[in-house]
Wavefront OBJ file of the C-alpha trace (Angstrom):
o trace
v -206.185 76.818 -46.203
v -206.346 73.039 -47.584
v -203.203 71.253 -49.568
v -202.601 70.814 -53.117
v -202.595 67.374 -53.189
v -201.962 66.789 -57.021
v -199.018 69.303 -56.867
v -198.401 67.876 -53.162
v -197.987 63.960 -55.028
v -195.417 65.623 -57.787
v -193.362 67.989 -55.452
v -192.960 64.510 -54.079
v -192.278 62.247 -56.658
v -189.637 64.872 -57.937
v -188.276 64.876 -54.552
v -188.521 68.422 -53.778
v -186.685 70.423 -51.226
v -187.208 73.919 -49.377
v -184.237 76.277 -49.849
v -185.477 78.255 -46.398
v -186.830 74.961 -44.128
v -186.507 76.951 -40.895
v -189.185 80.241 -42.375
v -192.218 81.210 -41.566
v -194.620 80.611 -43.295
v -196.771 83.147 -44.933
v -200.743 82.775 -43.804
v -203.052 82.860 -46.807
v -204.395 85.819 -45.856
v -200.843 87.726 -45.442
v -200.279 86.581 -49.211
v -203.800 88.013 -50.272
v -202.382 91.127 -48.770
v -199.554 91.461 -49.297
v -200.573 90.468 -53.101
v -203.115 92.958 -53.391
v -200.342 95.586 -52.238
v -198.708 94.435 -55.855
v -201.255 95.174 -57.534
v -202.120 91.548 -59.041
v -204.638 88.630 -57.646
v -202.511 84.762 -57.182
v -204.002 81.817 -57.825
v -205.175 80.168 -54.808
v -203.368 76.817 -55.969
v -199.582 79.462 -55.659
v -201.094 80.742 -52.183
v -201.223 77.225 -51.145
v -197.778 76.225 -52.614
v -196.003 79.493 -51.026
v -198.039 78.144 -47.742
v -197.370 74.905 -47.277
v -193.884 74.331 -49.511
v -192.122 77.970 -49.640
v -189.057 78.944 -52.204
v -187.837 75.259 -53.501
v -185.277 73.144 -55.933
v -185.755 69.509 -56.559
v -183.344 66.800 -56.553
v -183.305 65.159 -59.408
v -183.362 67.119 -63.088
v -186.750 68.401 -63.560
v -188.158 70.262 -67.083
v -191.115 71.167 -69.228
v -191.720 71.099 -72.374
v -191.169 74.117 -74.856
v -193.073 74.870 -78.100
v -191.860 73.587 -81.227
v -189.285 76.464 -82.355
v -188.365 78.063 -79.532
v -184.405 79.573 -79.246
v -184.992 78.248 -75.729
v -184.765 74.807 -76.985
v -187.143 72.328 -76.367
v -187.183 71.528 -72.331
v -187.055 74.661 -69.695
v -185.386 72.964 -66.857
v -186.808 74.328 -63.925
v -183.650 74.774 -61.546
v -185.585 76.842 -58.783
v -188.840 77.587 -58.135
v -190.215 81.086 -55.916
v -192.835 81.383 -54.002
v -194.633 84.647 -52.604
v -193.745 85.411 -49.082
v -190.463 84.231 -48.949
v -186.609 85.448 -47.569
v -186.859 88.241 -50.458
v -184.072 86.107 -53.089
v -186.974 84.131 -53.446
v -190.146 86.079 -53.137
v -192.397 85.883 -56.623
v -193.110 89.352 -55.371
v -190.106 91.073 -54.707
v -188.499 89.666 -57.141
v -190.815 91.133 -59.199
v -191.246 94.184 -57.797
v -187.467 94.780 -57.427
v -184.705 92.722 -59.870
v -187.130 92.737 -62.739
v -188.920 96.107 -62.243
v -189.673 96.919 -65.709
v -188.238 94.122 -67.504
v -190.980 91.710 -67.633
v -194.910 91.713 -69.647
v -197.847 91.231 -68.766
v -197.451 92.663 -64.694
v -196.412 89.142 -65.139
v -195.273 87.283 -61.600
v -191.774 85.233 -61.663
v -192.443 81.253 -60.634
v -189.660 79.771 -61.235
v -185.794 80.343 -63.532
v -183.369 77.394 -65.321
v -179.686 77.582 -64.425
v -179.113 80.588 -66.757
v -181.364 82.939 -65.495
v -184.411 82.253 -67.869
v -187.685 82.753 -66.171
v -191.590 80.996 -65.466
v -193.988 83.673 -65.613
v -196.782 83.823 -64.150
v -200.125 85.906 -65.362
v -201.792 87.439 -63.032
v -204.986 87.865 -64.393
v -205.542 84.479 -66.104
v -202.424 82.285 -64.662
v -201.024 81.556 -67.881
v -197.739 80.439 -67.576
v -194.852 81.307 -70.121
v -191.307 80.990 -70.394
v -189.359 84.568 -70.377
v -185.535 84.278 -72.256
v -183.774 86.997 -70.563
v -181.186 86.862 -73.439
v -183.720 87.714 -75.719
v -182.356 85.162 -78.412
v -185.051 86.171 -80.847
v -182.959 88.971 -81.855
v -179.282 89.386 -83.585
v -177.350 92.193 -82.868
v -178.728 94.112 -85.800
v -182.597 93.850 -84.777
v -181.011 95.281 -81.234
v -179.787 98.117 -82.825
v -182.581 99.026 -84.941
v -184.797 99.088 -81.685
v -182.344 100.985 -80.016
v -181.676 103.416 -82.645
v -185.808 103.881 -83.049
v -186.365 104.274 -79.264
v -183.770 107.326 -78.841
v -185.174 108.850 -81.670
v -188.373 109.088 -79.670
v -186.650 110.735 -76.776
v -185.787 107.406 -74.845
v -181.928 107.158 -73.149
v -181.038 104.456 -74.008
v -177.665 104.223 -71.971
v -180.039 104.378 -68.731
v -181.560 101.353 -69.303
v -180.621 97.197 -70.062
v -181.933 95.294 -73.108
v -184.859 93.491 -71.465
v -186.402 97.405 -70.571
v -185.269 98.198 -73.999
v -186.895 95.807 -75.791
v -190.084 95.570 -73.595
v -190.404 99.148 -74.731
v -189.930 98.794 -78.064
v -192.706 96.308 -78.209
v -195.110 98.522 -76.449
v -194.844 100.767 -78.908
v -194.786 98.227 -82.163
v -197.332 96.386 -81.435
v -198.212 95.087 -85.133
v -194.297 94.474 -85.817
v -193.891 91.734 -82.888
v -194.134 88.586 -84.725
v -194.744 86.136 -81.249
v -198.249 85.428 -80.785
v -198.249 86.097 -77.329
v -196.804 90.019 -78.326
v -193.373 89.139 -76.353
v -190.826 88.007 -79.034
v -189.056 86.281 -75.628
v -191.783 84.799 -73.849
v -193.581 80.958 -75.058
v -196.510 79.455 -73.588
v -195.952 76.952 -71.744
v -199.064 76.091 -69.088
v -202.351 77.108 -69.068
v -202.704 77.277 -64.906
v -199.965 76.753 -62.775
v -201.597 73.357 -61.717
v -201.596 72.389 -65.297
v -197.818 72.868 -65.014
v -196.772 70.277 -62.272
v -198.495 68.441 -64.620
v -196.233 69.133 -67.146
v -193.703 68.407 -65.517
v -191.213 65.414 -66.457
v -187.200 64.415 -65.277
v -185.246 65.380 -67.847
v -182.052 63.020 -68.641
v -179.661 63.541 -70.710
l 1 2 3 4 5 6 7 8 9 10 11 12 13 14 15 16 17 18 19 20 21 22 23 24 25 26 27 28 29 30 31 32 33 34 35 36 37 38 39 40 41 42 43 44 45 46 47 48 49 50 51 52 53 54 55 56 57 58 59 60 61 62 63 64 65 66 67 68 69 70 71 72 73 74 75 76 77 78 79 80 81 82 83 84 85 86 87 88 89 90 91 92 93 94 95 96 97 98 99 100 101 102 103 104 105 106 107 108 109 110 111 112 113 114 115 116 117 118 119 120 121 122 123 124 125 126 127 128 129 130 131 132 133 134 135 136 137 138 139 140 141 142 143 144 145 146 147 148 149 150 151 152 153 154 155 156 157 158 159 160 161 162 163 164 165 166 167 168 169 170 171 172 173 174 175 176 177 178 179 180 181 182 183 184 185 186 187 188 189 190 191 192 193 194 195 196 197 198 199 200 201 202 203 204 205 206
């Protein structure tokens, strides 16, 4: 598979480095099979990145702009870029189906994290990129209490789930009560594609 020249150039500009430089890179066909087993289709640009670079980070402080009014602030700082087929802690598909099982909307794949544990997610159906706030800053304590109480009345054992799971279950039961246009209160659009995500990256100062 040919490299992804625009993405490669941006990675070089910001000093990208691999977290496991000696790991054996997966083949594109192996990545497609892994994705198929997970029930998703990966954009070819993400497959190319995963094969050519693997999971990594930047020497510079790199971020992407967030929509106006996002509780996460104006910029998402990209701490680690995940890759498919990377060692387990940084494997995008393994993270989705293990660490974040039942917590992420849109069957989304985690492709990056910020220093605080928020994620960039990729919707596998169309490749759009979103920022995901793991703390649900859009909700205050009283709203979380109402969500838990509502789910409890429907037989959900709320003590057996974390906040992400509870809010996601509630949103799926009450889509008309979610004001966020994404359909999920803690999800914010960042880019229309994986390539566009890199095109929007910039060095963040201050």
